[in-house]
C-alpha positions as CSV (number, residue, x, y, z in Angstrom):
1,M,0.0,-0.1,0.2
2,N,1.4,3.4,-0.9
3,P,1.6,5.8,1.5
4,L,1.5,9.1,-1.0
5,R,-2.1,7.2,-2.4
6,T,-3.4,6.9,1.4
7,V,-3.3,9.8,2.2
8,P,-5.0,12.3,-0.5
9,R,-7.7,8.8,-0.9
10,A,-8.5,9.4,2.9
11,A,-8.4,13.3,2.6
12,F,-10.6,13.2,-0.4
13,G,-12.7,11.1,1.6
14,A,-12.9,13.2,4.5
15,Y,-13.4,16.4,2.4
16,V,-16.7,14.0,1.1
17,K,-18.2,13.4,3.6
18,A,-18.0,17.3,5.1
19,V,-19.4,18.6,1.6
20,R,-22.5,16.0,1.7
21,F,-23.4,16.5,5.8
22,P,-25.5,18.9,4.9
23,F,-27.0,17.8,2.3
24,D,-27.3,14.3,3.7
25,Q,-29.4,15.5,6.7
26,A,-31.7,17.6,4.7
27,A,-32.1,14.6,2.7
28,R,-32.9,12.7,6.0
29,L,-35.6,15.1,7.5
30,L,-37.2,14.9,4.1
31,G,-37.3,11.8,4.0
32,R,-36.5,11.6,0.2
33,R,-34.8,8.5,-0.6
34,E,-33.9,9.5,-4.2
35,T,-31.8,12.2,-2.5
36,E,-29.8,9.8,-0.8
37,I,-29.2,8.3,-4.0
38,A,-28.3,10.8,-6.2
39,L,-26.0,12.3,-3.4
40,D,-24.2,8.9,-3.6
41,Q,-24.2,8.5,-7.5
42,A,-22.8,12.2,-7.3
43,E,-19.7,11.0,-4.8
44,A,-19.2,8.0,-7.1
45,G,-19.0,10.3,-9.9
46,A,-16.3,12.9,-7.8
47,R,-14.3,10.1,-6.9
48,D,-14.0,8.5,-9.7
49,A,-13.0,11.6,-11.4
50,A,-10.3,12.8,-8.5
51,G,-9.1,8.6,-9.0
52,A,-9.0,9.2,-12.2
53,V,-6.8,12.7,-11.6
54,L,-4.6,11.5,-8.6
55,G,-3.8,8.0,-11.1
56,D,-5.8,5.9,-7.8
57,D,-7.4,2.8,-9.3
58,Q,-8.1,2.2,-5.7
59,L,-10.2,5.1,-5.4
60,R,-11.6,4.7,-9.0
61,A,-12.9,0.9,-8.0
62,D,-14.4,2.4,-4.6
63,A,-16.3,4.7,-6.8
64,G,-17.8,2.2,-9.5
65,R,-18.9,0.2,-6.7
66,R,-20.4,2.9,-4.6
67,R,-21.9,3.9,-8.1
68,T,-23.1,0.0,-9.1
69,A,-24.3,-0.1,-5.0
70,A,-26.1,3.2,-5.8
71,D,-28.1,1.8,-9.2
72,Q,-28.8,-0.9,-7.4
73,R,-30.8,1.3,-4.4
74,E,-32.2,3.4,-7.6
75,E,-33.6,0.1,-8.9
76,A,-34.7,-1.1,-5.9
77,L,-36.4,2.5,-5.1
78,R,-38.1,1.7,-8.5
79,L,-39.1,-1.3,-8.1
80,K,-41.2,-0.7,-4.2
81,A,-42.5,2.3,-5.9
82,E,-44.2,0.4,-9.1
83,A,-45.5,-2.4,-6.4
84,E,-47.1,0.3,-4.3
85,R,-48.5,1.4,-7.2
86,K,-49.5,-2.0,-8.3
87,E,-51.0,-2.6,-4.7
88,R,-52.9,0.7,-5.2
89,Q,-54.3,-0.8,-8.4
90,A,-55.1,-4.1,-6.8
91,K,-56.9,-3.0,-3.8
92,Q,-58.7,-0.2,-6.2
93,R,-60.0,-3.3,-8.4
94,A,-61.0,-5.0,-5.7
95,Q,-62.6,-2.4,-4.4
96,Q,-64.5,-1.7,-7.5
97,R,-65.3,-5.2,-7.9
98,K,-66.6,-5.4,-4.3
99,R,-68.9,-1.8,-5.2
100,Q,-69.9,-4.3,-8.2
101,A,-70.9,-7.2,-6.3
102,A,-73.0,-5.3,-3.6
103,E,-74.6,-3.2,-6.6
104,T,-75.5,-6.8,-8.0
105,E,-76.7,-8.0,-4.3
106,R,-79.0,-5.1,-4.2
107,K,-80.3,-5.6,-7.8
108,R,-80.8,-9.2,-7.1
109,K,-82.7,-8.3,-3.7
110,E,-84.9,-6.1,-5.8
111,Q,-85.5,-7.9,-8.0
112,A,-86.7,-11.2,-5.6
113,D,-88.1,-8.5,-3.2
114,R,-90.3,-7.4,-6.4
115,A,-91.1,-11.0,-7.9
116,A,-92.2,-12.2,-3.9
117,A,-94.5,-8.6,-3.9
118,E,-95.9,-10.0,-7.4
119,R,-96.8,-13.2,-6.2
120,E,-98.0,-11.9,-3.3
121,E,-100.4,-9.3,-5.1
122,A,-101.6,-12.6,-7.6
123,I,-102.6,-14.7,-4.4
124,R,-104.5,-11.7,-3.4
125,A,-106.0,-11.2,-6.6
126,K,-107.2,-15.1,-6.6
127,E,-108.4,-14.7,-3.2
128,R,-110.2,-12.0,-4.2
129,V,-111.6,-13.7,-7.6
130,D,-112.3,-16.4,-5.2
131,R,-114.4,-14.5,-2.7
132,L,-116.3,-13.3,-5.8
133,Q,-117.1,-16.1,-7.5
134,A,-117.8,-17.8,-3.5
135,L,-120.3,-14.9,-3.0
136,D,-121.8,-14.8,-6.9
137,E,-123.1,-18.3,-5.8
138,Q,-124.0,-17.3,-2.4
139,A,-126.5,-15.4,-4.1
140,E,-127.2,-17.5,-6.6
141,A,-128.2,-20.1,-4.0
142,L,-129.7,-17.6,-2.4
143,E,-131.7,-16.3,-5.5
144,A,-132.7,-20.0,-6.2
145,E,-133.8,-20.3,-2.1
146,D,-136.1,-17.2,-2.8
147,D,-137.6,-18.7,-5.6
148,A,-138.2,-21.8,-3.7
149,L,-140.0,-20.0,-1.2
150,A,-141.7,-17.7,-3.1
151,A,-143.2,-20.7,-5.2
152,R,-143.6,-22.6,-2.0
153,E,-145.8,-19.4,-0.8
154,E,-147.4,-19.3,-3.8
155,A,-148.1,-23.4,-4.0
156,R,-149.9,-22.8,-0.1
157,R,-151.4,-19.7,-1.2
158,L,-153.4,-21.7,-4.7
159,K,-154.1,-24.2,-2.0
160,D,-155.4,-21.6,0.3
161,T,-157.6,-20.4,-2.0
162,A,-158.6,-23.7,-3.5
163,A,-159.6,-25.1,-0.2
164,G,-161.5,-22.2,0.3
165,I,-163.2,-22.7,-2.9
166,K,-163.5,-26.1,-2.3
167,A,-165.2,-25.3,1.0
168,G,-167.7,-22.8,-0.5
169,R,-168.8,-25.4,-2.6
170,S,-169.5,-27.9,0.2
171,S,-171.4,-25.2,2.1
């Protein structure tokens, strides 16, 4: 390990940490992972440039690892956002299906209630018709009874008249 290269590398690392510190704090306060990743990528670029200027292959290799790590975190963040979007969409579709199922159930219940009401109305109408027929039959029976009663009354009157005439001839 060459101490002439180690000192500039360490100094550069300390400088980068000092410059990054306020930006890291702001990113943490804001809760912005994208900003932290952008800072990591910028640091990797600065380390790569410093490594090229200083001829430090180790600094450049470190920059490559940091860039790869930042790219992987960025990809993970993108995948997480995509997963969250898909989850939201799935929840929305599930809620839509639930609403549609509730609407379908409501319509089915309305149809069943309507059909039950129609059956009840048909039963009541049949009962009214049956009662009307029974009343008609009862009225016909009463009319026939009245006719029979009138005929008996007429027969009794004729019998009484005939008996009176017969009694008047015999006397």
